[in-house]
C-alpha positions in Angstrom: 17.6 -29.1 -7.7 19.9 -26.4 -9.0 19.2 -22.7 -8.7 18.6 -22.6 -12.4 16.1 -25.3 -12.2 14.3 -23.6 -9.3 14.2 -20.3 -11.2 12.7 -22.1 -14.3 10.1 -23.6 -12.0 9.1 -20.2 -10.6 9.2 -18.7 -14.0 6.9 -21.4 -15.3 4.4 -20.6 -12.5 4.1 -17.0 -13.8 4.5 -17.8 -17.5 2.7 -15.2 -19.7 2.9 -12.6 -16.9 4.8 -9.4 -17.1 6.9 -8.2 -14.1 6.7 -4.5 -15.0 4.6 -2.1 -16.8 6.7 0.8 -17.9 5.1 2.4 -20.9 2.5 5.1 -21.1 -0.7 4.1 -23.0 -0.3 4.7 -26.7 -1.0 8.1 -28.1 -1.9 9.6 -24.7 -3.3 13.1 -25.2 -3.8 12.5 -28.9 -6.8 10.2 -29.2 -10.2 11.7 -28.5 -11.5 10.9 -25.0 -14.1 8.4 -26.1 -11.6 6.5 -28.2 -9.0 6.4 -25.3 -11.6 5.2 -22.9 -12.6 2.3 -25.3 -9.0 1.5 -25.9 -8.3 1.4 -22.1 -11.2 -0.9 -21.6 -10.2 -3.2 -24.3 -6.6 -3.5 -23.0 -8.0 -4.6 -19.6 -10.8 -7.0 -20.6 -9.2 -9.8 -18.7 -9.0 -7.7 -15.6 -12.6 -6.7 -15.9 -13.6 -10.3 -16.1 -11.5 -11.3 -13.2 -13.2 -8.8 -10.9 -16.7 -9.7 -12.0 -17.4 -11.8 -9.0 -15.9 -9.2 -6.7 -18.2 -6.6 -8.1 -21.3 -8.7 -7.5 -20.2 -9.0 -3.8 -19.6 -5.2 -3.8 -23.1 -4.4 -5.0 -24.5 -6.7 -2.3 -22.5 -4.9 0.2 -23.6 -1.5 -0.9 -27.2 -2.5 -0.3 -26.3 -3.5 3.3 -26.7 -7.3 3.1 -24.4 -9.1 5.5 -22.3 -12.1 4.8 -22.6 -15.2 6.9 -19.3 -16.8 7.8 -19.1 -20.3 9.5 -15.7 -19.6 11.0 -14.6 -15.9 11.3 -11.1 -16.9 12.3 -10.3 -18.0 8.7 -12.1 -15.4 6.7 -12.0 -11.9 5.5 -14.7 -9.3 5.8 -15.6 -8.8 2.2 -17.6 -5.5 2.5 -18.0 -3.8 5.8 -14.4 -2.6 6.3 -13.0 -2.9 2.8 -11.8 -6.4 2.8 -10.4 -6.6 6.3 -9.1 -9.8 7.7 -9.4 -11.7 11.0 -7.9 -12.8 13.2 -5.9 -10.0 14.7 -2.7 -11.9 14.0 -3.0 -10.7 10.3 -2.5 -7.2 11.7 1.0 -8.1 12.7 2.6 -9.0 9.4 4.1 -5.6 8.6 3.8 -4.5 5.0 2.4 -7.9 4.2 -0.7 -7.4 6.4 -3.9 -7.1 4.5 -5.4 -3.6 4.9 -7.3 -3.1 8.2 -8.9 -0.1 9.9 -6.3 1.3 12.3 -7.6 2.5 15.7 -8.0 6.2 15.8 -7.8 8.3 19.0 -9.6 11.1 17.1 -13.1 10.4 15.6 -12.6 9.9 11.9 -16.1 10.8 10.7 -16.9 14.1 9.1 -17.1 16.7 11.8 -20.6 18.2 12.5 -21.1 21.5 10.8 -18.4 20.7 8.2 -18.7 19.9 4.4 -15.9 18.3 2.5 -14.6 20.2 -0.5 -11.7 18.0 -1.6 -10.5 14.4 -1.1 -7.2 12.9 -2.3 -6.4 9.2 -1.8 -2.9 7.7 -2.1 -3.1 4.0 -2.2 -0.7 1.1 -2.2 -1.5 -1.7 -4.6 -3.3 -4.7 -3.4 -2.0 -8.0 -2.1 0.5 -9.7 -4.3 2.7 -12.7 -4.8 6.2 -12.4 -3.5 8.7 -10.5 -5.7 10.6 -12.8 -8.1 13.8 -12.6 -5.9 11.9 -13.5 -2.8 10.0 -16.3 -4.6 13.2 -17.9 -5.6 14.5 -17.8 -2.0 11.3 -19.3 -0.7 11.5 -22.1 -3.3 15.2 -22.9 -2.4 14.2 -22.9 1.4 11.6 -25.6 0.9 13.9 -27.6 -1.3 16.5 -27.5 1.5 13.8 -28.6 4.1 12.6 -31.4 2.0 16.1 -32.6 1.2 17.4 -32.3 4.8 14.7 -33.0 7.3 14.7 -36.5 8.6 11.8 -36.2 11.1 8.7 -33.8 11.1 6.8 -33.2 14.3 3.1 -33.4 14.4 2.4 -29.8 14.0 4.9 -29.4 11.2 4.0 -32.5 9.4 2.0 -30.7 6.6 5.4 -29.2 5.4 6.5 -32.7 4.3 3.9 -32.7 1.4 3.9 -29.0 0.9 4.8 -27.9 -2.6 5.8 -24.3 -3.1 3.5 -22.8 -5.8 3.4 -19.1 -5.3 3.9 -16.9 -8.3 5.9 -13.7 -8.5 5.1 -9.9 -8.5 1.5 -10.1 -9.6 -1.6 -9.1 -7.8 -3.6 -12.1 -6.3 -7.4 -12.3 -6.8 -7.5 -11.3 -3.1 -5.5 -8.2 -3.9 -7.7 -7.2 -6.8 -10.8 -7.5 -4.7 -9.2 -5.4 -2.0 -8.9 -2.5 -4.4 -12.4 -3.0 -5.7 -13.7 -2.5 -2.2 -11.3 0.3 -1.5 -13.0 2.1 -4.5 -16.4 1.5 -3.1 -15.4 2.7 0.4 -13.9 5.9 -1.1 -17.1 6.6 -3.0 -19.3 6.0 0.0 -17.1 8.2 2.3 -17.1 11.1 -0.2 -20.4 10.5 -2.0 -21.5 14.1 -1.9 -18.5 15.0 -4.0 -18.2 11.7 -5.9 -21.8 11.6 -7.2 -21.2 14.7 -9.3 -17.7 14.4 -10.6 -15.2 11.7 -11.8 -11.9 11.2 -10.0 -8.6 12.1 -11.6 -6.6 8.9 -11.4 -2.8 8.6 -11.6 -0.6 5.5 -11.0 3.0 4.3 -11.0 3.8 2.2 -14.0 4.4 -1.3 -12.5 1.7 -3.7 -13.7 0.4 -4.5 -10.3 0.0 -0.9 -9.4 -1.7 -0.1 -12.7 -4.1 -3.1 -12.2 -4.8 -1.9 -8.7 -5.8 1.6 -10.0 -8.2 -0.1 -12.6 -9.7 -2.3 -9.8 -10.2 0.8 -7.6 -12.0 2.6 -10.4 -14.3 -0.4 -11.0 -15.3 -0.4 -7.3 -15.9 3.5 -7.4 -18.0 3.2 -10.6 -20.1 0.3 -9.3 -20.9 2.4 -6.1 -21.8 5.3 -8.2 -24.1 3.1 -10.2 -25.8 2.0 -7.1 -26.3 5.7 -5.9 -29.7 6.9 -7.1 -28.6 10.5 -6.4 -25.6 10.3 -8.6 -25.3 12.7 -11.6 -24.9 11.0 -15.0 -23.4 10.5 -17.4 -20.4 9.1 -15.7 -17.0 9.3 -17.4 -16.1 5.7 -16.7 -13.6 4.2 -17.6 -11.5 6.7 -15.9 -8.2 6.3 -17.8 -5.3 6.9 -15.5 -2.2 8.8 -16.2 0.6 6.2 -16.0 4.1 7.3 -14.7 6.7 4.8 -16.0 8.9 3.2 -13.5 12.1 3.4 -15.5 15.4 5.0 -14.7 15.8 8.6 -15.7 12.0 9.3 -15.8 10.8 11.8 -13.2 8.1 10.0 -11.3 6.7 11.3 -8.0 4.8 8.0 -7.3 7.9 5.9 -7.5 11.0 8.0 -7.6 14.3 6.6 -9.0 16.5 9.5 -9.7 18.3 10.2 -6.4 21.7 8.5 -6.9 22.9 8.7 -3.3 19.7 7.1 -2.0 19.6 4.3 -4.6 23.2 3.4 -4.3 23.8 4.3 -0.6 24.0 1.9 2.5 20.9 -0.2 3.1 20.2 1.3 6.5 16.8 -0.5 6.9 18.4 -3.9 6.5 21.2 -3.0 8.9 18.6 -2.2 11.6 16.7 -5.3 10.9 19.8 -7.5 11.1 20.4 -6.5 14.7 16.7 -7.1 15.6 16.8 -10.5 13.9 19.7 -11.6 16.2 17.7 -10.4 19.2 14.2 -12.0 18.7 14.6 -14.9 16.3 17.1 -17.3 18.1 14.6 -18.8 20.4 12.2 -19.4 17.5 14.9 -21.0 15.4 15.7 -23.3 18.2 12.1 -24.5 18.5 11.5 -24.8 14.8 14.7 -26.8 14.3 13.7 -29.2 17.1 10.4 -29.8 15.2 12.2 -30.1 11.8 15.0 -32.5 12.5 17.9 -31.9 10.2 16.7 -28.6 8.8 19.3 -26.5 10.6 17.5 -23.3 9.6 19.2 -19.9 10.2 17.7 -16.8 11.6 17.0 -15.5 8.2 15.5 -18.8 7.1 13.1 -18.3 10.0 12.0 -14.9 8.7 11.5 -16.4 5.3 9.4 -19.2 6.8 7.2 -16.5 8.5 6.8 -14.6 5.3 5.0 -17.7 3.9 2.1 -17.2 6.3 0.9 -13.9 4.8 1.7 -14.7 1.2 -0.2 -18.1 1.4 -3.0 -16.3 3.1 -3.5 -13.6 0.4 -2.9 -16.1 -2.4 -6.3 -17.6 -1.2 -9.1 -15.5 -2.7 -11.1 -15.7 0.5 -8.2 -15.0 2.8 -8.1 -18.4 4.4 -5.4 -18.4 7.1 -2.4 -20.4 6.0 -1.3 -23.3 8.3 2.2 -21.7 8.4 0.6 -18.9 10.6 -0.1 -21.4 13.4 3.6 -22.2 13.7 4.3 -19.0 15.5 2.9 -17.3 18.6 1.1 -14.0 18.7 4.1 -12.4 20.6 6.4 -13.8 17.8 4.2 -12.2 15.1 4.5 -8.9 17.0 8.3 -9.4 16.7 8.0 -10.0 13.1 5.9 -6.9 12.7 8.5 -4.8 14.4 11.2 -6.4 12.1 9.3 -5.1 9.1 8.7 -1.7 10.9 12.4 -1.3 11.3 13.0 -1.9 7.6 10.5 0.8 6.6 11.5 3.3 9.3 15.2 3.1 8.7 15.1 2.3 5.0 12.6 4.7 3.7 11.0 7.2 6.1 12.2 9.3 9.1 15.1 7.0 10.1 16.6 7.2 6.6 18.9 10.1 5.8 17.4 10.6 2.3 14.1 8.5 2.6 11.8 11.5 3.2 13.5 13.4 0.4 12.1 10.8 -2.1 8.5 12.0 -1.2 9.2 15.8 -1.6 7.9 15.8 -5.2 4.6 14.2 -4.3 4.1 16.6 -1.4 4.7 19.6 -3.6 2.1 18.2 -6.1 -0.3 17.8 -3.2 0.2 21.5 -2.2 -0.5 22.5 -5.8 -3.8 20.5 -5.7 -4.8 21.9 -2.3 -4.2 25.4 -3.4 -5.1 25.3 -7.1 -1.6 26.8 -7.8 1.1 25.5 -10.2 3.6 22.9 -8.9 6.8 24.4 -7.5 9.4 21.7 -7.3 12.9 20.8 -8.6 13.1 17.2 -7.3 11.2 14.3 -8.6 8.3 16.0 -10.5 7.8 15.7 -14.2 7.5 19.3 -15.4 6.0 18.3 -18.8 3.2 16.4 -17.3 2.6 18.7 -14.4 2.3 21.7 -16.6 -0.5 20.1 -18.6 -4.0 20.3 -17.3 -4.8 17.0 -18.9 -2.1 15.0 -17.1 -2.2 17.2 -13.9 -5.4 19.2 -13.5 -5.7 21.7 -10.6 -9.5 22.1 -10.6 -10.6 18.6 -9.6 -12.0 17.8 -6.1 -11.3 14.1 -6.3 -7.8 12.7 -6.9 -6.6 9.0 -6.6 -2.9 8.1 -6.8 -1.5 4.6 -6.7 2.0 3.6 -5.6 4.2 1.2 -3.5 4.8 0.8 0.2 8.5 2.0 0.0 7.6 5.1 -2.0 4.6 5.9 0.2 6.9 5.6 3.2 9.1 8.4 1.7 6.0 10.5 1.1 4.8 10.0 4.7 8.2 11.2 5.8 8.1 14.2 3.6 4.7 15.1 5.0 6.0 14.8 8.5 3.1 12.5 9.5 5.2 10.6 12.0 7.5 13.3 13.3 6.2 12.6 16.8 7.8 9.2 16.7 11.1 8.8 18.5 13.9 6.9 16.8 13.2 3.2 17.0 15.2 0.8 19.0 16.7 -2.1 17.1 17.1 -4.3 20.2 13.8 -3.7 22.0 10.4 -4.2 20.5 7.9 -1.2 20.7 4.2 -1.4 20.0 2.4 1.1 17.7 1.0 2.9 20.7 4.6 3.4 22.1 5.8 4.5 18.7 3.0 7.2 18.5 1.2 5.2 15.9 4.0 4.1 13.6 4.3 0.5 12.4 4.7 -0.9 8.9 1.4 -2.8 9.3 -0.4 0.5 10.5 1.2 2.7 7.7 1.7 0.6 4.5 -0.1 -2.8 4.6 -1.4 -4.2 1.3 -4.0 -1.8 -0.1 -3.0 0.9 2.4 -4.7 4.2 1.8 -4.0 7.8 3.0 -6.8 10.3 2.7 -6.1 14.1 2.5 -9.3 16.1 3.1 -10.2 19.7 2.8 -13.4 20.8 4.6 -15.3 24.0 5.0 -16.9 24.4 8.5 -19.6 26.7 9.9 -18.2 29.9 11.4 -14.8 29.5 10.0 -13.7 31.4 7.0 -10.7 29.3 5.9 -10.9 25.7 5.0 -9.3 23.0 7.2 -7.0 20.1 6.1 -7.0 16.6 7.8 -5.0 13.5 7.0 -6.1 9.9 7.7 -3.9 6.8 7.2 -6.0 3.6 7.1 -8.8 5.3 8.8 -6.6 6.8 11.6 -6.7 10.5 11.9 -3.0 11.6 12.1 -2.7 14.8 14.3 -0.9 17.3 12.0 2.4 18.8 13.1 3.7 22.4 13.4 0.5 24.1 12.2 -1.6 24.9 15.3 -3.5 21.6 15.1 -7.0 21.6 16.8 -8.5 18.8 18.8 -9.8 17.1 15.7 -6.3 16.8 14.2 -6.8 19.5 11.6 -5.0 22.6 10.6 -6.2 25.6 8.4 -5.1 25.3 4.8 -2.6 28.2 5.0 -0.8 27.0 8.2 -0.8 23.4 6.9 0.9 24.5 3.7 3.4 26.6 5.8 4.2 23.5 7.9 5.4 21.6 4.8 8.6 23.6 4.7 10.8 20.5 4.4 9.2 19.6 1.1 8.6 23.1 -0.2 12.4 23.7 0.3 13.4 20.6 -1.6 14.2 18.4 1.3 17.8 17.2 1.0 17.8 16.9 -2.7 21.1 18.6 -3.0 22.7 15.5 -1.3 21.3 13.1 -3.9 24.3 13.7 -6.2 27.2 14.3 -3.7 
């Protein structure tokens, strides 16, 4: 089969789907709110129908009814922890891991004697099919295997009849459900705020991110409907502000305007390549002995490992793919570290300009925390940020939706992982040894960062606290206390990297 034929096959699998969503809703800011809400709902009828079953499960979950699973190994927890999967091997798939609650050394509940006054979530989109480029590579890989293998061992025999059928770029049903439950969990955590106000929602413009934002609002709304103390009427549907993902458009949720970063060396891939040559050869030797004639390369093995998480999240219930059992737990840890190196050196602290891509978002966060206008000359859109309709400063609940690479830059600009030493590309390090940094711990599918403000008894100034996937991140350079918090003023002062523009001046050298 030729590359063109394979591309046509993949394209046919996703026929009728768009690979990007780069336009603002028509007449934003001109229609009356009621008409805009109806228009938004009409444009997303199919999405609303798709998540109907998920919402039924959500309502059951809100009322505390437990699900019975006959085999926990192959299922995901639909309610308790926000669609979290077992077994633990699914926590070692890097950015392809489904969201899970990361262990926190600091208790992540609301401290006694404190009341939350503000909550911001920054969320990655839900689980998706591979990108179109990756989907093409996977299809080619299996064509090669089927054409070249002369003997399949018993454990690998299922591959003989395996037909590659994953789509490209779009959310899976599993991914939609993840965000519905994320919205539910956000409401339940912040219900004292959420029962009285509607969240301000903003999203990067690619279709899977927009759809994730809509799914999240559905979960939030359903949780509010189930809350007898909630104040009505509710402003649902909460029409999001959409920031187009197109070149030349200033977009803090998915920056594309730093030329030196976009066109510079792929430092993440360089670090990954060295690690691949370290940990993959023994795996390749074993796999090739079980697939006689395949002659898979080290990078082919990485692609074969990729199929495990993608096949798993393509199943609406998160049934574990048989590809997952072809590799040991330790090998999955090596795979997770491979993905971690890509994020660290490609987009966050290990990248010369990675954290600078997140500066605009951080300066917007400062504006929200302080109620003051945005001060920034990097990726912010001044037209949108000066409008109280597209960037209000008086809300107490904010929800932004983005991508894993972009969130990695934002985490770098926030300094969340400044305690992490430079990562070795020849020796694997666990998240404990990296002071909590791993791609799977930071940016899995449906990842979420919470930024909280709280007023506490006996303290005049509000505190700020940050959680990433339920793990309290001890803040840096602001006299952090035992609960990982800093006072608002000292926290803002600690964000000097972002407030001074990062290394934006190097974007056009």
